[in-house]
FIVEXBA-960748 format. One record per residue: residue number from 0; x, y, z of N, C-alpha, C in turn. Coordinates in steps of 0.2 Angstrom, whole numbers. Layout:
// residues N
> nr|neast|nnorth|nup|caeast|canorth|caup|ceast|cnorth|cup
> NUM|X|Y|Z|X|Y|Z|X|Y|Z;
...
***
This chain:
// residues 414
> nr|neast|nnorth|nup|caeast|canorth|caup|ceast|cnorth|cup
> 0|282|-255|718|279|-251|724|274|-246|722;
> 1|268|-246|726|262|-242|724|263|-236|728;
> 2|262|-230|724|263|-224|727|257|-223|732;
> 3|258|-219|738|252|-217|742|249|-211|740;
> 4|242|-211|740|239|-205|738|234|-202|743;
> 5|233|-196|744|229|-193|749|222|-193|747;
> 6|218|-193|753|211|-193|752|207|-199|749;
> 7|210|-205|749|208|-211|746|203|-214|750;
> 8|204|-214|757|199|-218|762|192|-216|760;
> 9|190|-210|759|183|-208|758|181|-211|752;
> 10|185|-212|747|183|-215|740|182|-222|741;
> 11|186|-225|745|186|-232|746|179|-234|749;
> 12|177|-230|754|170|-230|757|165|-230|752;
> 13|166|-225|747|161|-224|742|161|-230|738;
> 14|166|-233|736|167|-239|732|163|-245|735;
> 15|164|-246|741|161|-251|745|153|-250|745;
> 16|151|-244|746|144|-243|746|141|-244|740;
> 17|144|-242|734|141|-244|728|142|-251|726;
> 18|147|-254|729|148|-262|727|142|-266|731;
> 19|140|-263|737|135|-267|741|128|-266|738;
> 20|127|-261|734|121|-259|731|121|-259|723;
> 21|123|-264|720|123|-263|713|116|-263|709;
> 22|116|-260|703|110|-260|700|111|-261|692;
> 23|107|-264|689|107|-266|682|106|-260|678;
> 24|107|-261|671|106|-255|666|100|-252|667;
> 25|100|-245|666|94|-241|667|90|-241|673;
> 26|92|-245|678|89|-245|684|93|-242|690;
> 27|98|-238|688|103|-236|693|101|-229|697;
> 28|95|-230|700|92|-224|703|96|-223|710;
> 29|97|-228|714|100|-227|720|107|-225|719;
> 30|111|-228|714|117|-226|713|118|-219|711;
> 31|113|-216|706|113|-209|704|112|-205|710;
> 32|108|-207|715|106|-203|721|112|-202|725;
> 33|116|-207|726|122|-207|730|127|-202|727;
> 34|128|-202|720|133|-198|717|130|-191|717;
> 35|124|-190|716|121|-183|716|122|-180|722;
> 36|121|-183|728|122|-180|735|129|-178|736;
> 37|134|-182|733|141|-181|734|143|-175|730;
> 38|140|-174|724|142|-169|719|139|-162|720;
> 39|133|-162|723|129|-156|723|132|-151|727;
> 40|136|-152|732|139|-146|735|145|-143|732;
> 41|148|-146|726|154|-144|723|153|-143|716;
> 42|147|-144|713|146|-144|706|139|-142|704;
> 43|137|-140|698|131|-140|695|129|-147|693;
> 44|124|-150|696|122|-157|694|115|-157|690;
> 45|115|-161|685|109|-162|681|108|-169|682;
> 46|102|-171|685|100|-178|685|95|-180|680;
> 47|94|-187|679|90|-189|674|92|-190|667;
> 48|99|-189|666|102|-189|660|101|-196|657;
> 49|98|-197|651|97|-204|648|94|-208|653;
> 50|89|-205|657|85|-209|662|88|-209|669;
> 51|94|-212|670|96|-213|677|103|-210|677;
> 52|106|-207|672|113|-204|673|113|-197|675;
> 53|119|-195|676|119|-188|678|125|-184|676;
> 54|125|-178|675|130|-174|673|132|-168|678;
> 55|138|-167|679|140|-162|684|145|-157|680;
> 56|144|-151|681|149|-146|678|153|-142|683;
> 57|160|-142|682|164|-139|686|168|-134|682;
> 58|168|-127|684|171|-122|681|178|-120|683;
> 59|182|-119|679|188|-116|681|188|-108|682;
> 60|193|-105|684|193|-98|686|192|-93|680;
> 61|193|-96|674|192|-92|668|190|-97|662;
> 62|187|-94|657|185|-98|651|191|-102|648;
> 63|190|-107|645|196|-111|642|194|-117|639;
> 64|198|-122|638|197|-129|635|191|-132|639;
> 65|189|-138|636|183|-141|640|185|-149|640;
> 66|184|-152|645|185|-159|646|179|-163|648;
> 67|178|-169|645|172|-173|648|176|-179|651;
> 68|174|-180|657|176|-186|661|170|-191|662;
> 69|171|-197|660|165|-202|660|167|-208|664;
> 70|161|-210|668|162|-216|672|155|-220|671;
> 71|155|-226|669|149|-230|669|147|-232|675;
> 72|140|-233|676|137|-234|682|134|-241|684;
> 73|132|-245|679|128|-251|680|133|-257|682;
> 74|129|-262|685|132|-268|687|131|-273|682;
> 75|133|-279|683|133|-285|679|129|-291|682;
> 76|125|-294|678|120|-299|680|124|-306|682;
> 77|128|-306|688|131|-312|690|131|-312|698;
> 78|131|-317|701|131|-318|708|138|-316|711;
> 79|138|-312|716|144|-310|719|147|-316|723;
> 80|153|-318|722|156|-324|725|161|-322|730;
> 81|161|-316|732|166|-313|737|164|-314|744;
> 82|168|-316|748|166|-316|755|169|-310|759;
> 83|166|-304|758|168|-298|761|162|-294|764;
> 84|163|-290|769|158|-286|772|154|-282|767;
> 85|157|-280|761|154|-275|756|151|-279|750;
> 86|151|-286|751|148|-290|745|141|-287|743;
> 87|139|-289|737|133|-286|734|127|-289|738;
> 88|123|-285|740|117|-286|743|111|-288|739;
> 89|112|-287|732|107|-288|727|108|-295|724;
> 90|104|-300|725|106|-307|722|106|-307|715;
> 91|111|-310|712|112|-311|705|114|-304|701;
> 92|117|-299|705|119|-293|702|125|-291|706;
> 93|131|-289|702|137|-288|705|141|-283|701;
> 94|145|-279|704|150|-274|700|156|-279|699;
> 95|155|-283|694|160|-288|691|164|-285|686;
> 96|163|-279|684|167|-276|679|170|-269|681;
> 97|170|-268|687|174|-262|690|170|-256|690;
> 98|164|-255|688|161|-249|687|160|-245|694;
> 99|160|-249|699|160|-245|706|167|-241|707;
> 100|172|-244|704|179|-241|705|179|-235|700;
> 101|176|-236|694|176|-230|689|172|-224|692;
> 102|167|-226|695|163|-220|698|166|-217|704;
> 103|170|-221|708|173|-218|714|179|-214|711;
> 104|183|-216|706|188|-212|703|186|-206|701;
> 105|181|-206|697|179|-199|693|176|-195|699;
> 106|172|-197|704|170|-193|709|176|-190|713;
> 107|181|-194|714|187|-191|717|190|-186|713;
> 108|191|-186|706|193|-181|702|189|-175|702;
> 109|183|-176|702|178|-170|703|179|-166|709;
> 110|180|-170|715|181|-166|721|188|-163|721;
> 111|193|-166|718|200|-162|718|199|-156|713;
> 112|195|-156|708|195|-150|703|191|-145|707;
> 113|186|-147|711|182|-142|714|186|-138|720;
> 114|190|-142|723|194|-140|729|199|-135|726;
> 115|202|-137|721|208|-133|718|206|-132|710;
> 116|202|-127|709|199|-126|702|205|-124|697;
> 117|205|-127|691|210|-125|686|210|-118|684;
> 118|215|-115|682|215|-108|680|210|-106|675;
> 119|209|-111|670|204|-109|665|201|-116|663;
> 120|195|-115|660|192|-121|657|186|-124|661;
> 121|183|-129|658|177|-132|661|177|-140|660;
> 122|176|-143|666|175|-150|666|168|-153|667;
> 123|166|-157|662|160|-160|663|160|-167|665;
> 124|157|-169|670|158|-176|673|151|-179|671;
> 125|152|-185|668|147|-189|666|147|-196|669;
> 126|141|-197|673|140|-204|675|135|-207|671;
> 127|137|-212|667|133|-215|661|130|-221|663;
> 128|123|-222|662|120|-228|664|121|-233|658;
> 129|120|-240|660|119|-245|654|125|-246|649;
> 130|131|-247|652|136|-250|647|135|-257|646;
> 131|133|-261|651|132|-268|650|125|-269|647;
> 132|124|-271|641|118|-272|638|117|-279|635;
> 133|111|-282|635|109|-288|632|108|-287|624;
> 134|107|-293|621|106|-293|614|100|-288|612;
> 135|101|-284|607|96|-280|604|94|-273|608;
> 136|97|-272|613|95|-266|617|101|-260|615;
> 137|98|-254|615|103|-248|614|107|-247|620;
> 138|113|-245|619|118|-244|625|116|-237|628;
> 139|119|-236|634|118|-230|638|122|-224|635;
> 140|128|-226|631|131|-220|628|127|-217|622;
> 141|123|-222|619|119|-219|613|113|-215|616;
> 142|111|-217|622|105|-213|625|108|-207|628;
> 143|114|-206|630|117|-200|633|118|-195|627;
> 144|120|-198|621|121|-193|615|115|-190|613;
> 145|109|-194|614|103|-191|612|100|-186|617;
> 146|103|-186|623|100|-182|629|102|-175|628;
> 147|97|-170|630|99|-163|629|105|-161|633;
> 148|107|-164|638|112|-162|642|119|-162|638;
> 149|119|-167|633|126|-167|629|125|-167|622;
> 150|119|-167|619|117|-167|612|120|-161|609;
> 151|125|-162|604|127|-157|600|134|-153|603;
> 152|136|-155|609|141|-152|612|148|-155|609;
> 153|153|-151|610|160|-154|608|165|-152|614;
> 154|170|-157|615|175|-156|620|182|-156|617;
> 155|186|-153|620|193|-154|618|196|-161|620;
> 156|194|-164|625|196|-171|626|190|-174|630;
> 157|189|-181|628|185|-185|632|189|-191|635;
> 158|188|-191|641|193|-196|645|189|-201|649;
> 159|192|-207|650|189|-212|654|194|-217|655;
> 160|192|-222|660|197|-227|661|193|-234|663;
> 161|196|-239|663|193|-246|664|198|-250|668;
> 162|195|-253|673|199|-258|677|202|-263|673;
> 163|208|-265|674|211|-270|670|215|-275|674;
> 164|213|-281|675|216|-286|680|223|-288|677;
> 165|224|-287|671|231|-289|668|236|-284|671;
> 166|235|-279|673|240|-274|676|240|-274|683;
> 167|246|-273|686|246|-272|694|244|-265|696;
> 168|241|-265|702|239|-259|705|245|-254|705;
> 169|243|-248|704|248|-243|703|250|-241|696;
> 170|248|-246|691|250|-245|684|244|-242|681;
> 171|245|-238|675|240|-236|671|242|-238|664;
> 172|238|-242|660|240|-244|653|237|-239|648;
> 173|241|-238|643|239|-233|638|240|-237|631;
> 174|235|-238|628|235|-241|621|237|-236|616;
> 175|241|-237|611|243|-232|606|238|-230|602;
> 176|233|-234|600|228|-232|595|221|-235|597;
> 177|221|-242|597|214|-245|598|214|-247|605;
> 178|209|-244|609|209|-246|616|204|-252|617;
> 179|199|-252|613|194|-258|613|192|-259|606;
> 180|190|-266|605|188|-268|598|181|-266|597;
> 181|179|-267|590|172|-267|588|169|-273|590;
> 182|163|-273|591|159|-279|593|152|-279|589;
> 183|151|-284|585|144|-285|582|141|-292|584;
> 184|135|-291|588|132|-297|590|127|-299|585;
> 185|125|-306|584|121|-308|579|116|-314|582;
> 186|111|-315|579|106|-320|581|105|-324|574;
> 187|106|-331|575|104|-335|569|98|-339|571;
> 188|92|-338|568|86|-342|570|84|-346|564;
> 189|84|-353|565|83|-358|560|76|-360|561;
> 190|72|-360|555|65|-362|555|64|-369|551;
> 191|62|-374|555|61|-380|551|53|-382|551;
> 192|52|-389|552|45|-391|552|45|-397|557;
> 193|40|-396|562|40|-401|567|37|-408|564;
> 194|39|-413|568|37|-420|566|38|-424|572;
> 195|35|-430|572|36|-435|578|43|-438|577;
> 196|46|-439|582|53|-441|582|53|-448|578;
> 197|48|-452|578|47|-458|575|47|-458|567;
> 198|45|-452|565|44|-451|558|48|-444|556;
> 199|55|-444|557|59|-438|555|59|-436|548;
> 200|57|-441|543|57|-439|536|51|-434|535;
> 201|47|-434|539|41|-429|538|42|-422|541;
> 202|48|-421|544|50|-415|547|56|-412|544;
> 203|58|-406|546|64|-402|544|67|-400|551;
> 204|73|-403|552|76|-403|559|80|-396|560;
> 205|77|-392|563|80|-385|564|87|-386|569;
> 206|87|-391|573|93|-391|578|98|-394|573;
> 207|97|-399|569|102|-402|565|105|-396|560;
> 208|100|-392|557|102|-387|553|107|-382|557;
> 209|105|-380|563|109|-375|567|115|-378|568;
> 210|116|-384|570|122|-387|572|127|-387|566;
> 211|125|-388|560|129|-387|554|131|-380|553;
> 212|126|-375|554|128|-368|553|133|-366|558;
> 213|133|-368|564|138|-366|569|145|-369|568;
> 214|145|-375|565|152|-378|564|155|-374|557;
> 215|150|-373|553|153|-369|547|155|-362|548;
> 216|151|-359|553|153|-352|554|160|-352|557;
> 217|161|-356|562|168|-356|565|174|-358|560;
> 218|172|-362|555|177|-364|550|178|-358|545;
> 219|172|-355|543|172|-350|538|175|-344|541;
> 220|174|-342|547|178|-336|549|185|-337|550;
> 221|187|-343|552|194|-345|553|198|-345|546;
> 222|194|-347|541|198|-347|534|197|-341|530;
> 223|193|-336|533|192|-330|529|196|-324|532;
> 224|199|-325|537|203|-320|540|211|-320|539;
> 225|214|-315|538|221|-315|537|224|-316|544;
> 226|229|-321|544|232|-322|551|234|-316|555;
> 227|236|-311|552|238|-305|556|232|-301|558;
> 228|226|-302|556|220|-298|558|218|-300|565;
> 229|217|-295|569|214|-297|576|207|-298|576;
> 230|205|-304|577|198|-306|576|196|-311|582;
> 231|190|-310|585|188|-315|590|180|-317|588;
> 232|179|-323|586|172|-325|585|170|-330|590;
> 233|163|-329|592|161|-334|597|153|-335|596;
> 234|151|-341|597|144|-343|598|143|-344|605;
> 235|139|-340|608|138|-340|616|132|-343|618;
> 236|127|-344|614|121|-347|616|118|-351|611;
> 237|115|-357|613|111|-361|608|105|-363|612;
> 238|99|-363|608|93|-365|611|88|-368|605;
> 239|84|-373|607|79|-375|602|76|-381|604;
> 240|70|-383|600|66|-389|602|61|-388|607;
> 241|56|-392|607|51|-391|612|50|-398|616;
> 242|53|-404|613|52|-410|616|57|-415|614;
> 243|58|-420|618|63|-425|616|60|-430|611;
> 244|54|-430|610|51|-434|605|48|-430|599;
> 245|51|-425|598|49|-421|592|55|-418|588;
> 246|54|-418|581|59|-415|577|58|-408|578;
> 247|64|-404|580|63|-397|582|61|-393|576;
> 248|56|-389|577|53|-384|572|58|-377|572;
> 249|61|-376|578|65|-370|578|71|-371|583;
> 250|76|-367|581|82|-367|585|86|-361|583;
> 251|89|-358|588|93|-352|587|100|-352|591;
> 252|104|-348|589|111|-347|592|112|-339|592;
> 253|116|-337|597|118|-330|597|126|-330|598;
> 254|129|-325|595|136|-324|596|138|-317|594;
> 255|145|-317|594|148|-310|593|154|-311|588;
> 256|155|-306|585|161|-305|581|165|-299|583;
> 257|171|-299|585|175|-294|587|181|-293|583;
> 258|182|-286|581|187|-285|576|190|-278|577;
> 259|196|-276|574|199|-270|575|198|-265|569;
> 260|199|-267|563|198|-263|557|192|-264|553;
> 261|189|-259|550|183|-259|547|183|-263|541;
> 262|188|-264|537|188|-268|531|187|-276|534;
> 263|191|-278|539|190|-285|541|183|-286|544;
> 264|180|-281|548|174|-281|551|168|-282|545;
> 265|168|-278|540|163|-278|535|164|-285|531;
> 266|170|-287|530|171|-293|526|168|-299|530;
> 267|170|-300|536|168|-306|540|161|-306|542;
> 268|158|-300|542|150|-299|543|147|-302|537;
> 269|149|-301|531|146|-303|525|147|-311|525;
> 270|153|-313|527|154|-321|527|150|-324|531;
> 271|149|-322|537|145|-325|543|138|-326|540;
> 272|135|-320|538|128|-320|536|127|-325|529;
> 273|132|-324|525|131|-328|519|131|-336|520;
> 274|136|-338|525|136|-345|526|130|-347|530;
> 275|127|-344|534|121|-346|538|115|-346|533;
> 276|115|-342|528|109|-342|523|110|-348|518;
> 277|116|-349|516|117|-354|511|116|-361|514;
> 278|118|-362|520|117|-368|524|110|-370|525;
> 279|107|-365|527|99|-366|528|96|-367|522;
> 280|97|-364|517|94|-365|510|96|-372|508;
> 281|102|-375|509|104|-381|506|100|-387|510;
> 282|98|-385|516|94|-390|520|86|-389|520;
> 283|84|-384|515|77|-383|515|74|-380|521;
> 284|78|-376|525|76|-373|531|75|-366|530;
> 285|71|-363|534|70|-356|534|75|-353|539;
> 286|77|-346|538|82|-343|542|80|-336|543;
> 287|81|-333|549|80|-326|551|87|-324|554;
> 288|91|-320|551|97|-318|553|97|-310|555;
> 289|99|-309|562|99|-302|564|106|-300|567;
> 290|108|-294|565|114|-290|568|111|-286|574;
> 291|114|-285|579|112|-280|584|119|-278|588;
> 292|118|-273|592|123|-271|597|129|-269|593;
> 293|129|-266|587|135|-265|583|138|-259|586;
> 294|144|-261|589|148|-256|592|155|-255|589;
> 295|157|-248|587|163|-247|584|169|-248|589;
> 296|175|-248|587|181|-249|591|182|-242|595;
> 297|185|-242|601|187|-236|604|194|-234|602;
> 298|194|-228|599|201|-226|596|204|-221|600;
> 299|210|-222|603|213|-216|606|216|-211|602;
> 300|215|-205|603|218|-200|599|225|-199|600;
> 301|229|-199|595|236|-198|595|239|-193|600;
> 302|236|-187|599|239|-181|604|238|-183|611;
> 303|232|-186|613|230|-188|620|235|-194|622;
> 304|237|-198|617|241|-204|619|248|-201|621;
> 305|250|-196|617|257|-193|618|256|-189|625;
> 306|251|-185|626|250|-182|632|250|-186|638;
> 307|247|-192|638|247|-197|643|255|-199|645;
> 308|258|-201|639|265|-203|640|270|-197|643;
> 309|268|-191|642|272|-185|644|270|-184|652;
> 310|263|-184|654|261|-182|660|260|-188|665;
> 311|258|-194|663|257|-199|669|263|-201|672;
> 312|269|-202|670|274|-204|674|275|-201|680;
> 313|273|-194|680|274|-190|687|270|-193|692;
> 314|264|-197|691|260|-199|696|259|-206|696;
> 315|260|-210|691|259|-217|691|264|-221|687;
> 316|264|-227|687|268|-231|682|264|-232|676;
> 317|267|-230|670|264|-231|664|266|-237|660;
> 318|261|-241|658|262|-247|654|260|-245|647;
> 319|265|-246|643|264|-245|635|261|-251|632;
> 320|254|-251|631|251|-257|629|252|-258|621;
> 321|255|-263|619|256|-264|612|252|-269|609;
> 322|248|-273|613|244|-278|610|237|-276|611;
> 323|233|-274|606|226|-271|607|222|-277|609;
> 324|217|-275|614|212|-280|616|206|-281|612;
> 325|203|-287|613|197|-288|609|190|-287|613;
> 326|191|-284|619|185|-282|623|182|-276|620;
> 327|176|-274|622|172|-269|619|169|-264|624;
> 328|168|-258|623|165|-253|627|161|-248|623;
> 329|156|-246|626|152|-241|622|155|-234|623;
> 330|160|-233|627|164|-227|627|166|-225|620;
> 331|166|-230|615|168|-229|608|163|-223|605;
> 332|157|-223|607|152|-219|604|153|-211|607;
> 333|156|-211|612|157|-204|615|163|-201|611;
> 334|166|-204|607|171|-201|603|168|-196|598;
> 335|161|-196|597|158|-191|593|158|-184|596;
> 336|160|-184|603|160|-178|607|166|-174|606;
> 337|172|-178|604|178|-175|604|184|-180|604;
> 338|190|-178|603|196|-183|604|195|-187|610;
> 339|196|-193|610|195|-197|616|202|-201|618;
> 340|202|-203|625|207|-207|627|204|-211|633;
> 341|205|-218|632|203|-223|637|209|-227|639;
> 342|210|-226|646|216|-229|648|214|-235|653;
> 343|219|-240|654|217|-246|658|220|-245|665;
> 344|216|-246|670|218|-245|677|220|-252|680;
> 345|227|-252|682|229|-258|685|226|-259|692;
> 346|223|-265|693|219|-266|699|221|-273|703;
> 347|226|-276|701|228|-282|704|234|-282|709;
> 348|233|-284|715|238|-284|720|242|-290|720;
> 349|246|-291|726|250|-296|727|247|-303|727;
> 350|240|-303|729|237|-309|730|234|-312|723;
> 351|235|-308|718|232|-310|712|224|-308|711;
> 352|221|-310|706|214|-308|705|210|-312|700;
> 353|204|-311|700|200|-314|695|198|-310|689;
> 354|196|-313|684|194|-309|677|188|-305|678;
> 355|187|-300|674|181|-296|673|175|-301|672;
> 356|170|-299|674|163|-302|673|163|-309|677;
> 357|168|-310|681|167|-315|686|164|-313|692;
> 358|160|-317|696|158|-315|702|163|-315|707;
> 359|169|-317|706|175|-317|711|179|-311|709;
> 360|178|-307|704|182|-301|702|182|-296|708;
> 361|188|-294|710|189|-289|715|195|-285|713;
> 362|196|-279|717|202|-275|716|206|-274|722;
> 363|212|-272|721|216|-269|726|214|-262|726;
> 364|211|-260|732|208|-253|732|213|-247|732;
> 365|219|-249|732|224|-244|731|224|-241|724;
> 366|220|-245|719|220|-243|712|216|-236|712;
> 367|211|-235|717|207|-229|716|211|-223|717;
> 368|216|-223|721|221|-217|721|225|-216|715;
> 369|227|-221|712|231|-221|706|226|-218|700;
> 370|220|-220|700|215|-218|695|214|-211|696;
> 371|213|-208|702|211|-201|703|217|-197|701;
> 372|223|-199|703|229|-195|701|230|-195|693;
> 373|229|-201|690|230|-201|683|225|-196|679;
> 374|219|-197|681|214|-193|677|214|-186|679;
> 375|216|-184|685|216|-177|687|222|-174|683;
> 376|228|-178|683|234|-175|679|232|-174|672;
> 377|229|-179|669|227|-178|662|222|-172|661;
> 378|217|-171|665|212|-166|664|216|-159|665;
> 379|220|-158|670|223|-152|671|228|-150|665;
> 380|231|-155|662|236|-154|657|232|-152|651;
> 381|226|-155|649|222|-152|644|220|-145|645;
> 382|217|-144|651|215|-137|653|220|-132|652;
> 383|226|-134|654|232|-129|654|235|-128|647;
> 384|232|-132|642|234|-131|635|240|-135|633;
> 385|242|-140|637|248|-144|635|246|-149|630;
> 386|240|-150|628|238|-155|622|242|-153|616;
> 387|242|-146|614|246|-144|608|253|-146|608;
> 388|256|-145|614|263|-147|614|264|-155|613;
> 389|260|-159|616|260|-166|615|260|-168|608;
> 390|256|-165|604|255|-167|597|262|-168|593;
> 391|267|-164|595|273|-165|592|278|-170|595;
> 392|276|-173|601|280|-177|605|280|-184|602;
> 393|285|-188|602|285|-195|600|282|-200|606;
> 394|278|-204|604|276|-209|609|281|-215|609;
> 395|283|-217|615|288|-222|615|286|-229|612;
> 396|290|-231|607|289|-238|604|283|-238|599;
> 397|281|-232|597|275|-232|592|277|-235|586;
> 398|272|-239|584|273|-243|577|271|-239|571;
> 399|275|-241|566|273|-237|560|266|-239|557;
> 400|263|-234|553|257|-235|551|257|-241|546;
> 401|252|-246|547|251|-252|543|255|-258|546;
> 402|259|-257|551|263|-262|554|258|-266|558;
> 403|259|-273|558|254|-277|562|256|-277|569;
> 404|251|-277|574|253|-277|581|253|-284|583;
> 405|257|-285|588|258|-292|591|252|-295|594;
> 406|251|-301|594|245|-304|597|247|-306|604;
> 407|242|-306|609|243|-308|616|237|-310|619;
> 408|237|-314|625|231|-316|628|229|-310|633;
> 409|223|-310|635|221|-305|639|215|-307|644;
> 410|213|-303|648|208|-305|653|201|-304|649;
> 411|196|-308|651|189|-307|649|187|-301|651;
> 412|184|-297|646|182|-290|648|175|-288|646;
> 413|173|-282|645|167|-280|644|164|-283|637;
***
């Protein structure tokens, strides 16, 4: 049963407005304007953060702890496949990762805090651009950290959430430690020598060389990892050649490595690059290898996990997530600002749902009320000083240090 929450209708309208007008990374000008207009009457708003982001400050009645609430703003480059009145009006762009919901939830929490200010403390609301980034570009979180609005600041807690189709509406999932995996993207560019297809011996076939590298990479990663290590390796694009009648001079592939612990991450990165270079050399081919978008894992701070288990059952159903995901989020970088907690917002209703990054992705909009209730409750608990009490509490079912987590299937995510 999904709990009823007050004041959600206005936030549903906001979510639909944002969903109808999605904007890609670092172009979120209209999105920022909508949010700034909503926040200006209730908070001190600073626009232009990291280009198109914004920060709003909400003061309690007295000095005290500080909390940062983050919502990402950008949409995803996929065609909206939903037949609803609020479907995307921007061809090829859609809020397929739920960032419209994230913004609506955080805007709702800001309104609650302004209407009923906490006894003490300060809440900084961050609407961050550019979480979805292509190969080789810097993330919005990195740009935010370099901006004067947040540079050098520290918070007692950094809080955020992400839509999670694996969970039913009304539930909020709490990962015990790792909320999102590390991700390292790479490009393998093989350089051969062009020749006529009728005289292949005069050339060096870059496509043939790349095909061998791709196969060896899959085998090499599989055989270089411990079966208990959480790893996902993928080759996502392959391109090469200029003509059907030519031995290809150039071919490239891009892919990702997703891991949870730093030792595994470092070892497999070395394996991947070594295999690519050795195979290219064996075939007398040139090779350019590039790592990019190197993102650390999102780590939930243990005291905040305990606080979530203590506080959230009063307002939502809490799902204790025991199988860490292999999706990624640049919320990881915001951990530099203070202890962080990233929770998963259940968005799937009785009719089921589609995975993240699908043009068919949609939410049961009752999730917005649950998200507001959860983040509002956590924020007020930190400001009231209950974080110290939670540090001594036991998290239900917490595994011992070094114990291997169970593996599970999950939705495709960020």
